[in-house]
PDB file of the backbone (N, CA, C, O) and the ligand in Angstrom, with CONECT records:
HET     ZN  A 101       1
ATOM      1  N   MET A   1      82.406  52.270 -22.667  1.00  0.00           N
ATOM      2  CA  MET A   1      81.944  52.488 -21.301  1.00  0.00           C
ATOM      3  C   MET A   1      83.059  53.092 -20.464  1.00  0.00           C
ATOM      4  O   MET A   1      84.209  52.655 -20.519  1.00  0.00           O
ATOM      5  N   ALA A   2      82.696  54.098 -19.692  1.00  0.00           N
ATOM      6  CA  ALA A   2      83.663  54.740 -18.815  1.00  0.00           C
ATOM      7  C   ALA A   2      82.959  55.067 -17.500  1.00  0.00           C
ATOM      8  O   ALA A   2      81.744  54.923 -17.370  1.00  0.00           O
ATOM      9  N   ILE A   3      83.737  55.500 -16.558  1.00  0.00           N
ATOM     10  CA  ILE A   3      83.195  55.859 -15.246  1.00  0.00           C
ATOM     11  C   ILE A   3      83.530  57.326 -14.976  1.00  0.00           C
ATOM     12  O   ILE A   3      84.668  57.755 -15.166  1.00  0.00           O
ATOM     13  N   CYS A   4      82.541  58.080 -14.537  1.00  0.00           N
ATOM     14  CA  CYS A   4      82.771  59.476 -14.204  1.00  0.00           C
ATOM     15  C   CYS A   4      83.671  59.566 -12.975  1.00  0.00           C
ATOM     16  O   CYS A   4      83.414  58.931 -11.952  1.00  0.00           O
ATOM     17  N   LYS A   5      84.713  60.354 -13.089  1.00  0.00           N
ATOM     18  CA  LYS A   5      85.634  60.490 -11.964  1.00  0.00           C
ATOM     19  C   LYS A   5      85.017  61.313 -10.834  1.00  0.00           C
ATOM     20  O   LYS A   5      85.467  61.264  -9.690  1.00  0.00           O
ATOM     21  N   GLY A   6      83.982  62.066 -11.182  1.00  0.00           N
ATOM     22  CA  GLY A   6      83.362  62.915 -10.176  1.00  0.00           C
ATOM     23  C   GLY A   6      82.377  62.170  -9.295  1.00  0.00           C
ATOM     24  O   GLY A   6      82.447  62.255  -8.069  1.00  0.00           O
ATOM     25  N   CYS A   7      81.454  61.436  -9.918  1.00  0.00           N
ATOM     26  CA  CYS A   7      80.365  60.819  -9.161  1.00  0.00           C
ATOM     27  C   CYS A   7      80.320  59.303  -9.277  1.00  0.00           C
ATOM     28  O   CYS A   7      79.545  58.653  -8.576  1.00  0.00           O
ATOM     29  N   GLY A   8      81.144  58.728 -10.156  1.00  0.00           N
ATOM     30  CA  GLY A   8      81.187  57.280 -10.269  1.00  0.00           C
ATOM     31  C   GLY A   8      80.121  56.689 -11.174  1.00  0.00           C
ATOM     32  O   GLY A   8      79.995  55.469 -11.274  1.00  0.00           O
ATOM     33  N   ALA A   9      79.350  57.550 -11.836  1.00  0.00           N
ATOM     34  CA  ALA A   9      78.300  57.057 -12.725  1.00  0.00           C
ATOM     35  C   ALA A   9      78.904  56.489 -14.004  1.00  0.00           C
ATOM     36  O   ALA A   9      80.013  56.845 -14.402  1.00  0.00           O
ATOM     37  N   ARG A  10      78.154  55.610 -14.630  1.00  0.00           N
ATOM     38  CA  ARG A  10      78.601  55.058 -15.901  1.00  0.00           C
ATOM     39  C   ARG A  10      78.291  56.060 -17.002  1.00  0.00           C
ATOM     40  O   ARG A  10      77.170  56.560 -17.105  1.00  0.00           O
ATOM     41  N   ILE A  11      79.279  56.343 -17.811  1.00  0.00           N
ATOM     42  CA  ILE A  11      79.105  57.314 -18.893  1.00  0.00           C
ATOM     43  C   ILE A  11      79.695  56.767 -20.188  1.00  0.00           C
ATOM     44  O   ILE A  11      80.416  55.770 -20.190  1.00  0.00           O
ATOM     45  N   GLU A  12      79.381  57.428 -21.260  1.00  0.00           N
ATOM     46  CA  GLU A  12      79.985  57.136 -22.554  1.00  0.00           C
ATOM     47  C   GLU A  12      80.592  58.436 -23.072  1.00  0.00           C
ATOM     48  O   GLU A  12      80.139  59.529 -22.732  1.00  0.00           O
ATOM     49  N   TRP A  13      81.613  58.300 -23.892  1.00  0.00           N
ATOM     50  CA  TRP A  13      82.194  59.471 -24.530  1.00  0.00           C
ATOM     51  C   TRP A  13      81.776  59.484 -25.987  1.00  0.00           C
ATOM     52  O   TRP A  13      82.051  58.538 -26.725  1.00  0.00           O
ATOM     53  N   LEU A  14      81.122  60.535 -26.395  1.00  0.00           N
ATOM     54  CA  LEU A  14      80.725  60.675 -27.790  1.00  0.00           C
ATOM     55  C   LEU A  14      81.574  61.760 -28.442  1.00  0.00           C
ATOM     56  O   LEU A  14      81.880  62.783 -27.829  1.00  0.00           O
ATOM     57  N   THR A  15      81.943  61.520 -29.682  1.00  0.00           N
ATOM     58  CA  THR A  15      82.717  62.526 -30.405  1.00  0.00           C
ATOM     59  C   THR A  15      81.780  63.369 -31.257  1.00  0.00           C
ATOM     60  O   THR A  15      81.039  62.851 -32.092  1.00  0.00           O
ATOM     61  N   MET A  16      81.826  64.654 -31.035  1.00  0.00           N
ATOM     62  CA  MET A  16      80.974  65.570 -31.776  1.00  0.00           C
ATOM     63  C   MET A  16      81.455  65.682 -33.221  1.00  0.00           C
ATOM     64  O   MET A  16      82.643  65.869 -33.480  1.00  0.00           O
ATOM     65  N   GLU A  17      80.529  65.566 -34.140  1.00  0.00           N
ATOM     66  CA  GLU A  17      80.900  65.644 -35.552  1.00  0.00           C
ATOM     67  C   GLU A  17      81.468  67.010 -35.916  1.00  0.00           C
ATOM     68  O   GLU A  17      82.439  67.119 -36.664  1.00  0.00           O
ATOM     69  N   GLU A  18      80.847  68.036 -35.378  1.00  0.00           N
ATOM     70  CA  GLU A  18      81.230  69.387 -35.781  1.00  0.00           C
ATOM     71  C   GLU A  18      82.593  69.804 -35.248  1.00  0.00           C
ATOM     72  O   GLU A  18      83.424  70.343 -35.979  1.00  0.00           O
ATOM     73  N   SER A  19      82.807  69.545 -33.958  1.00  0.00           N
ATOM     74  CA  SER A  19      84.036  70.043 -33.329  1.00  0.00           C
ATOM     75  C   SER A  19      85.117  68.978 -33.212  1.00  0.00           C
ATOM     76  O   SER A  19      86.296  69.297 -33.053  1.00  0.00           O
ATOM     77  N   GLY A  20      84.710  67.699 -33.290  1.00  0.00           N
ATOM     78  CA  GLY A  20      85.660  66.620 -33.107  1.00  0.00           C
ATOM     79  C   GLY A  20      86.023  66.402 -31.650  1.00  0.00           C
ATOM     80  O   GLY A  20      86.888  65.586 -31.331  1.00  0.00           O
ATOM     81  N   LYS A  21      85.360  67.135 -30.767  1.00  0.00           N
ATOM     82  CA  LYS A  21      85.650  66.999 -29.343  1.00  0.00           C
ATOM     83  C   LYS A  21      84.783  65.905 -28.721  1.00  0.00           C
ATOM     84  O   LYS A  21      83.664  65.648 -29.164  1.00  0.00           O
ATOM     85  N   ALA A  22      85.318  65.282 -27.701  1.00  0.00           N
ATOM     86  CA  ALA A  22      84.575  64.247 -26.995  1.00  0.00           C
ATOM     87  C   ALA A  22      83.723  64.871 -25.909  1.00  0.00           C
ATOM     88  O   ALA A  22      84.138  65.815 -25.236  1.00  0.00           O
ATOM     89  N   MET A  23      82.511  64.325 -25.747  1.00  0.00           N
ATOM     90  CA  MET A  23      81.598  64.841 -24.736  1.00  0.00           C
ATOM     91  C   MET A  23      81.111  63.687 -23.879  1.00  0.00           C
ATOM     92  O   MET A  23      80.703  62.656 -24.414  1.00  0.00           O
ATOM     93  N   PRO A  24      81.145  63.838 -22.557  1.00  0.00           N
ATOM     94  CA  PRO A  24      80.633  62.777 -21.699  1.00  0.00           C
ATOM     95  C   PRO A  24      79.111  62.801 -21.650  1.00  0.00           C
ATOM     96  O   PRO A  24      78.501  63.857 -21.480  1.00  0.00           O
ATOM     97  N   VAL A  25      78.505  61.631 -21.800  1.00  0.00           N
ATOM     98  CA  VAL A  25      77.047  61.540 -21.733  1.00  0.00           C
ATOM     99  C   VAL A  25      76.680  60.392 -20.797  1.00  0.00           C
ATOM    100  O   VAL A  25      77.482  59.487 -20.567  1.00  0.00           O
ATOM    101  N   ASP A  26      75.481  60.437 -20.268  1.00  0.00           N
ATOM    102  CA  ASP A  26      75.023  59.347 -19.420  1.00  0.00           C
ATOM    103  C   ASP A  26      74.890  58.075 -20.241  1.00  0.00           C
ATOM    104  O   ASP A  26      74.416  58.110 -21.377  1.00  0.00           O
ATOM    105  N   ALA A  27      75.311  56.945 -19.664  1.00  0.00           N
ATOM    106  CA  ALA A  27      75.059  55.667 -20.309  1.00  0.00           C
ATOM    107  C   ALA A  27      73.552  55.425 -20.272  1.00  0.00           C
ATOM    108  O   ALA A  27      72.827  56.134 -19.575  1.00  0.00           O
ATOM    109  N   ASN A  28      73.091  54.452 -21.000  1.00  0.00           N
ATOM    110  CA  ASN A  28      71.662  54.163 -21.063  1.00  0.00           C
ATOM    111  C   ASN A  28      70.872  55.345 -21.605  1.00  0.00           C
ATOM    112  O   ASN A  28      70.105  55.966 -20.869  1.00  0.00           O
ATOM    113  N   PRO A  29      71.049  55.656 -22.866  1.00  0.00           N
ATOM    114  CA  PRO A  29      70.325  56.778 -23.460  1.00  0.00           C
ATOM    115  C   PRO A  29      68.831  56.510 -23.537  1.00  0.00           C
ATOM    116  O   PRO A  29      68.398  55.359 -23.606  1.00  0.00           O
ATOM    117  N   ALA A  30      68.057  57.569 -23.525  1.00  0.00           N
ATOM    118  CA  ALA A  30      66.624  57.440 -23.754  1.00  0.00           C
ATOM    119  C   ALA A  30      66.407  57.134 -25.230  1.00  0.00           C
ATOM    120  O   ALA A  30      67.239  57.479 -26.069  1.00  0.00           O
ATOM    121  N   LYS A  31      65.308  56.497 -25.538  1.00  0.00           N
ATOM    122  CA  LYS A  31      64.981  56.218 -26.934  1.00  0.00           C
ATOM    123  C   LYS A  31      63.897  57.186 -27.384  1.00  0.00           C
ATOM    124  O   LYS A  31      62.889  57.367 -26.701  1.00  0.00           O
ATOM    125  N   VAL A  32      64.111  57.795 -28.519  1.00  0.00           N
ATOM    126  CA  VAL A  32      63.097  58.685 -29.063  1.00  0.00           C
ATOM    127  C   VAL A  32      62.786  58.272 -30.491  1.00  0.00           C
ATOM    128  O   VAL A  32      63.648  57.755 -31.201  1.00  0.00           O
ATOM    129  N   VAL A  33      61.552  58.505 -30.903  1.00  0.00           N
ATOM    130  CA  VAL A  33      61.125  58.192 -32.249  1.00  0.00           C
ATOM    131  C   VAL A  33      61.239  59.449 -33.105  1.00  0.00           C
ATOM    132  O   VAL A  33      60.734  60.507 -32.730  1.00  0.00           O
ATOM    133  N   VAL A  34      61.898  59.333 -34.249  1.00  0.00           N
ATOM    134  CA  VAL A  34      62.007  60.482 -35.137  1.00  0.00           C
ATOM    135  C   VAL A  34      61.364  60.164 -36.474  1.00  0.00           C
ATOM    136  O   VAL A  34      61.383  59.024 -36.937  1.00  0.00           O
ATOM    137  N   ASP A  35      60.806  61.176 -37.075  1.00  0.00           N
ATOM    138  CA  ASP A  35      60.183  61.060 -38.387  1.00  0.00           C
ATOM    139  C   ASP A  35      61.294  61.162 -39.428  1.00  0.00           C
ATOM    140  O   ASP A  35      61.920  62.213 -39.567  1.00  0.00           O
ATOM    141  N   VAL A  36      61.538  60.087 -40.152  1.00  0.00           N
ATOM    142  CA  VAL A  36      62.638  60.078 -41.113  1.00  0.00           C
ATOM    143  C   VAL A  36      62.326  60.959 -42.320  1.00  0.00           C
ATOM    144  O   VAL A  36      63.223  61.590 -42.881  1.00  0.00           O
ATOM    145  N   GLY A  37      61.078  61.001 -42.711  1.00  0.00           N
ATOM    146  CA  GLY A  37      60.707  61.825 -43.855  1.00  0.00           C
ATOM    147  C   GLY A  37      59.379  61.336 -44.408  1.00  0.00           C
ATOM    148  O   GLY A  37      58.902  60.264 -44.035  1.00  0.00           O
ATOM    149  N   PRO A  38      58.786  62.115 -45.290  1.00  0.00           N
ATOM    150  CA  PRO A  38      57.491  61.734 -45.864  1.00  0.00           C
ATOM    151  C   PRO A  38      57.559  60.354 -46.523  1.00  0.00           C
ATOM    152  O   PRO A  38      58.366  60.132 -47.426  1.00  0.00           O
ATOM    153  N   GLY A  39      56.709  59.432 -46.069  1.00  0.00           N
ATOM    154  CA  GLY A  39      56.650  58.108 -46.675  1.00  0.00           C
ATOM    155  C   GLY A  39      57.763  57.174 -46.240  1.00  0.00           C
ATOM    156  O   GLY A  39      57.784  56.009 -46.640  1.00  0.00           O
ATOM    157  N   LYS A  40      58.679  57.660 -45.436  1.00  0.00           N
ATOM    158  CA  LYS A  40      59.805  56.814 -45.028  1.00  0.00           C
ATOM    159  C   LYS A  40      59.631  56.227 -43.637  1.00  0.00           C
ATOM    160  O   LYS A  40      60.432  55.412 -43.179  1.00  0.00           O
ATOM    161  N   GLY A  41      58.566  56.661 -42.979  1.00  0.00           N
ATOM    162  CA  GLY A  41      58.290  56.085 -41.682  1.00  0.00           C
ATOM    163  C   GLY A  41      59.084  56.708 -40.558  1.00  0.00           C
ATOM    164  O   GLY A  41      59.472  57.875 -40.608  1.00  0.00           O
ATOM    165  N   TYR A  42      59.315  55.889 -39.536  1.00  0.00           N
ATOM    166  CA  TYR A  42      59.922  56.410 -38.320  1.00  0.00           C
ATOM    167  C   TYR A  42      61.115  55.555 -37.914  1.00  0.00           C
ATOM    168  O   TYR A  42      61.248  54.399 -38.317  1.00  0.00           O
ATOM    169  N   ARG A  43      61.953  56.144 -37.127  1.00  0.00           N
ATOM    170  CA  ARG A  43      63.144  55.439 -36.691  1.00  0.00           C
ATOM    171  C   ARG A  43      63.371  55.699 -35.214  1.00  0.00           C
ATOM    172  O   ARG A  43      63.078  56.783 -34.710  1.00  0.00           O
ATOM    173  N   LEU A  44      63.895  54.699 -34.528  1.00  0.00           N
ATOM    174  CA  LEU A  44      64.192  54.836 -33.102  1.00  0.00           C
ATOM    175  C   LEU A  44      65.664  55.222 -32.964  1.00  0.00           C
ATOM    176  O   LEU A  44      66.547  54.526 -33.465  1.00  0.00           O
ATOM    177  N   VAL A  45      65.912  56.314 -32.293  1.00  0.00           N
ATOM    178  CA  VAL A  45      67.298  56.758 -32.136  1.00  0.00           C
ATOM    179  C   VAL A  45      67.615  56.994 -30.658  1.00  0.00           C
ATOM    180  O   VAL A  45      66.715  57.154 -29.833  1.00  0.00           O
ATOM    181  N   ASN A  46      68.878  57.013 -30.351  1.00  0.00           N
ATOM    182  CA  ASN A  46      69.323  57.289 -28.989  1.00  0.00           C
ATOM    183  C   ASN A  46      69.279  58.785 -28.712  1.00  0.00           C
ATOM    184  O   ASN A  46      69.694  59.599 -29.538  1.00  0.00           O
ATOM    185  N   ALA A  47      68.774  59.126 -27.552  1.00  0.00           N
ATOM    186  CA  ALA A  47      68.800  60.518 -27.113  1.00  0.00           C
ATOM    187  C   ALA A  47      69.731  60.591 -25.908  1.00  0.00           C
ATOM    188  O   ALA A  47      69.357  60.243 -24.788  1.00  0.00           O
ATOM    189  N   TRP A  48      70.933  61.044 -26.162  1.00  0.00           N
ATOM    190  CA  TRP A  48      71.940  61.077 -25.107  1.00  0.00           C
ATOM    191  C   TRP A  48      71.781  62.329 -24.252  1.00  0.00           C
ATOM    192  O   TRP A  48      71.494  63.415 -24.756  1.00  0.00           O
ATOM    193  N   THR A  49      71.972  62.156 -22.961  1.00  0.00           N
ATOM    194  CA  THR A  49      71.935  63.284 -22.040  1.00  0.00           C
ATOM    195  C   THR A  49      73.369  63.646 -21.656  1.00  0.00           C
ATOM    196  O   THR A  49      74.103  62.803 -21.142  1.00  0.00           O
ATOM    197  N   PRO A  50      73.770  64.890 -21.901  1.00  0.00           N
ATOM    198  CA  PRO A  50      75.121  65.281 -21.476  1.00  0.00           C
ATOM    199  C   PRO A  50      75.286  65.006 -19.990  1.00  0.00           C
ATOM    200  O   PRO A  50      74.414  65.341 -19.189  1.00  0.00           O
ATOM    201  N   HIS A  51      76.406  64.396 -19.627  1.00  0.00           N
ATOM    202  CA  HIS A  51      76.549  64.000 -18.227  1.00  0.00           C
ATOM    203  C   HIS A  51      76.609  65.197 -17.295  1.00  0.00           C
ATOM    204  O   HIS A  51      76.203  65.107 -16.137  1.00  0.00           O
ATOM    205  N   TRP A  52      77.108  66.309 -17.790  1.00  0.00           N
ATOM    206  CA  TRP A  52      77.192  67.465 -16.887  1.00  0.00           C
ATOM    207  C   TRP A  52      75.807  67.996 -16.509  1.00  0.00           C
ATOM    208  O   TRP A  52      75.670  68.801 -15.588  1.00  0.00           O
ATOM    209  N   ALA A  53      74.777  67.531 -17.238  1.00  0.00           N
ATOM    210  CA  ALA A  53      73.420  67.949 -16.892  1.00  0.00           C
ATOM    211  C   ALA A  53      72.897  67.183 -15.687  1.00  0.00           C
ATOM    212  O   ALA A  53      71.978  67.644 -15.011  1.00  0.00           O
ATOM    213  N   THR A  54      73.470  66.022 -15.412  1.00  0.00           N
ATOM    214  CA  THR A  54      72.965  65.197 -14.320  1.00  0.00           C
ATOM    215  C   THR A  54      74.005  64.950 -13.237  1.00  0.00           C
ATOM    216  O   THR A  54      73.670  64.488 -12.146  1.00  0.00           O
ATOM    217  N   CYS A  55      75.253  65.250 -13.529  1.00  0.00           N
ATOM    218  CA  CYS A  55      76.315  64.923 -12.576  1.00  0.00           C
ATOM    219  C   CYS A  55      76.332  65.899 -11.401  1.00  0.00           C
ATOM    220  O   CYS A  55      76.364  67.113 -11.605  1.00  0.00           O
ATOM    221  N   PRO A  56      76.311  65.378 -10.175  1.00  0.00           N
ATOM    222  CA  PRO A  56      76.383  66.272  -9.011  1.00  0.00           C
ATOM    223  C   PRO A  56      77.736  66.968  -8.879  1.00  0.00           C
ATOM    224  O   PRO A  56      77.876  67.936  -8.131  1.00  0.00           O
ATOM    225  N   LYS A  57      78.738  66.463  -9.619  1.00  0.00           N
ATOM    226  CA  LYS A  57      80.067  67.058  -9.564  1.00  0.00           C
ATOM    227  C   LYS A  57      80.380  67.844 -10.838  1.00  0.00           C
ATOM    228  O   LYS A  57      81.544  68.084 -11.159  1.00  0.00           O
ATOM    229  N   ALA A  58      79.341  68.238 -11.552  1.00  0.00           N
ATOM    230  CA  ALA A  58      79.527  68.860 -12.870  1.00  0.00           C
ATOM    231  C   ALA A  58      80.440  70.071 -12.808  1.00  0.00           C
ATOM    232  O   ALA A  58      81.194  70.323 -13.747  1.00  0.00           O
ATOM    233  N   LYS A  59      80.387  70.815 -11.732  1.00  0.00           N
ATOM    234  CA  LYS A  59      81.198  72.024 -11.638  1.00  0.00           C
ATOM    235  C   LYS A  59      82.689  71.718 -11.721  1.00  0.00           C
ATOM    236  O   LYS A  59      83.492  72.558 -12.128  1.00  0.00           O
ATOM    237  N   GLU A  60      83.038  70.500 -11.328  1.00  0.00           N
ATOM    238  CA  GLU A  60      84.454  70.136 -11.328  1.00  0.00           C
ATOM    239  C   GLU A  60      84.969  69.883 -12.759  1.00  0.00           C
ATOM    240  O   GLU A  60      86.177  69.851 -12.992  1.00  0.00           O
ATOM    241  N   PHE A  61      84.057  69.707 -13.689  1.00  0.00           N
ATOM    242  CA  PHE A  61      84.471  69.481 -15.068  1.00  0.00           C
ATOM    243  C   PHE A  61      84.996  70.754 -15.713  1.00  0.00           C
ATOM    244  O   PHE A  61      85.872  70.725 -16.577  1.00  0.00           O
ATOM    245  N   LYS A  62      84.436  71.864 -15.269  1.00  0.00           N
ATOM    246  CA  LYS A  62      84.776  73.120 -15.909  1.00  0.00           C
ATOM    247  C   LYS A  62      86.077  73.671 -15.338  1.00  0.00           C
ATOM    248  O   LYS A  62      86.149  74.111 -14.190  1.00  0.00           O
ATOM    249  N   LYS A  63      87.077  73.630 -16.166  1.00  0.00           N
ATOM    250  CA  LYS A  63      88.375  74.123 -15.725  1.00  0.00           C
ATOM    251  C   LYS A  63      88.560  75.566 -16.178  1.00  0.00           C
ATOM    252  O   LYS A  63      88.179  75.924 -17.293  1.00  0.00           O
ATOM    253  N   PRO A  64      89.131  76.374 -15.336  1.00  0.00           N
ATOM    254  CA  PRO A  64      89.332  77.784 -15.669  1.00  0.00           C
ATOM    255  C   PRO A  64      90.296  77.986 -16.830  1.00  0.00           C
ATOM    256  O   PRO A  64      90.561  79.123 -17.221  1.00  0.00           O
TER     257      PRO A  64
HETATM  258 ZN    ZN A 101      79.497  62.446 -12.795  1.00  0.00          ZN2+
END
């Protein structure tokens, strides 16, 4: 758990598998159901929203 320095919202930092970079996301992810595969049923997974999509101070994240 972390706090956004821009707006004070609660966020989490997730590490991207591909790039290894950390990305801020909103805490309290939405839950989505995904189809695991034929005959394997369904699974509930977290759907994280990138914090810059909701942060009113998102522009301050982008450094030149
Ligand atoms: Zn914010």
